[in-house]
C-alpha positions, -999 to +999 in steps of 0.1 A: -817+395+840-846+405+863-878+421+850-878+458+861-900+466+890-928+491+885-931+518+911-920+553+919-888+550+900-895+554+863-894+524+840-867+541+819-845+548+849-849+512+861-842+498+827-812+520+824-799+507+857-805+471+848-787+474+814-758+492+831-756+465+857-753+438+830-724+458+814-706+464+847-709+428+859-695+415+826-726+398+811-720+421+781-683+428+781-666+457+763-667+450+725-698+428+727-732+436+711-761+440+735-794+422+726-818+439+702-844+462+714-872+437+711-854+411+732-845+436+759-882+448+760-894+412+766-867+404+792-872+436+812-909+436+809-911+472+796-921+488+763-896+491+735-899+529+739-886+526+774-857+504+763-850+528+735-847+557+760-826+536+784-801+527+756-800+563+744-791+574+780-762+549+781-750+560+747-749+595+760-731+583+791-704+567+769-710+531+777-728+521+745-723+529+708-748+524+680-734+511+647-755+516+617-769+482+605-749+463+631-766+469+664-754+486+697-721+477+712-705+481+747-675+505+745-669+510+782-679+494+815-669+523+838-689+555+840-661+572+859-635+563+832-658+578+806-661+610+826-623+612+831-617+606+794-641+633+784-625+657+809-591+650+794-603+655+759-612+691+770-580+697+789-552+721+778-523+701+764-500+718+788-520+704+817-519+669+802-482+672+798-478+683+834-498+653+846-476+631+825-445+644+842-456+626+873-473+596+858-446+586+833-418+585+859-439+562+881-450+540+852-414+536+840-401+527+874-429+503+882-428+487+847-390+480+851-397+463+884-429+444+876-432+438+839-438+403+826-422+387+795-456+391+777-458+427+786-423+434+775-430+417+742-460+441+738-439+471+746-412+461+721-438+454+694-453+489+698-418+503+696-411+484+664-443+497+649-433+532+659-399+528+642-415+514+611-440+543+609-411+567+615-392+552+586-423+554+564-430+589+576-465+578+584-478+604+609-510+586+619-494+552+624-465+568+642-488+587+666-509+556+673-479+534+680-463+561+702-494+564+723-498+527+725-462+523+737-469+546+767-502+529+775-484+495+775-457+508+798-484+519+822-501+485+820-468+468+828-466+488+861-487+463+880-508+493+891-544+490+877-553+525+888-523+540+869-531+518+838-567+530+838-557+566+841-533+562+812-558+545+790-581+574+796-552+597+787-547+580+753-568+604+732-553+635+748-518+619+744-524+614+707-533+651+703-502+661+723-481+640+700-496+656+669-492+691+682-456+685+692-449+672+656-432+642+672-427+625+639-405+654+627-386+657+659-380+619+661-367+619+626-342+646+635-332+632+669-298+615+672-311+590+697-346+577+707-354+578+745-382+554+738-357+527+729-337+536+760-368+532+781-376+498+765-340+487+771-343+497+808-376+479+812-361+448+795-331+450+819-354+455+848-334+486+858-358+510+876-333+539+878-324+537+841-361+536+833-368+567+853-339+585+836-352+575+802-387+587+811-374+621+823-354+625+791-384+616+770-407+640+788-381+668+785-383+664+747-421+667+747-419+698+769-393+713+745-413+704+714-445+719+729-426+750+741-439+745+776-422+754+809-405+724+825-418+716+860-392+709+887 
């Protein structure tokens, strides 16, 4: 890491840019703890107060998270992904569902075409956790497993843009699932389109995967009492 240059750009702004750069280039990957304030101050050649303000700025930006007694950790390496996630958290659930009507069909078709054995195993494991939570009538575990299932399908699409968007959607997706009372409707349903989707992905049948995704989304639209888009 280079010492920050002193000039017209404030030391706080330059320190912020330097720390952000270390996050983006992977020096401090997501999940890692950044060096303590004293070490950053020495490395960057600025005061601890400047480092403190720089870190505070990156916490506000959603890249860092302070944990009491444990330090400050990297929680994202992409400013744009953070902005998208925050926008989605404010979105109307009907708008999230409308976006999913497009994304889920593409993700299902692409996952059936491109999935790896490891990705299929992850999808099936999430489905198994969903079924176990359903049997236990555990709403939180069910919602988490359901949302994870959809994220893993998107990740199996071999389209990193689609996967990134779906990961950003995950919080809004969990809220959509809670509002739709998906645990109750899944308990009452005679068949599970999630299993049908996993079967199609396993068989590498894109059309069957699309059909399952459409059926699954129709159920969400019905449960949320939303108009179904053509």
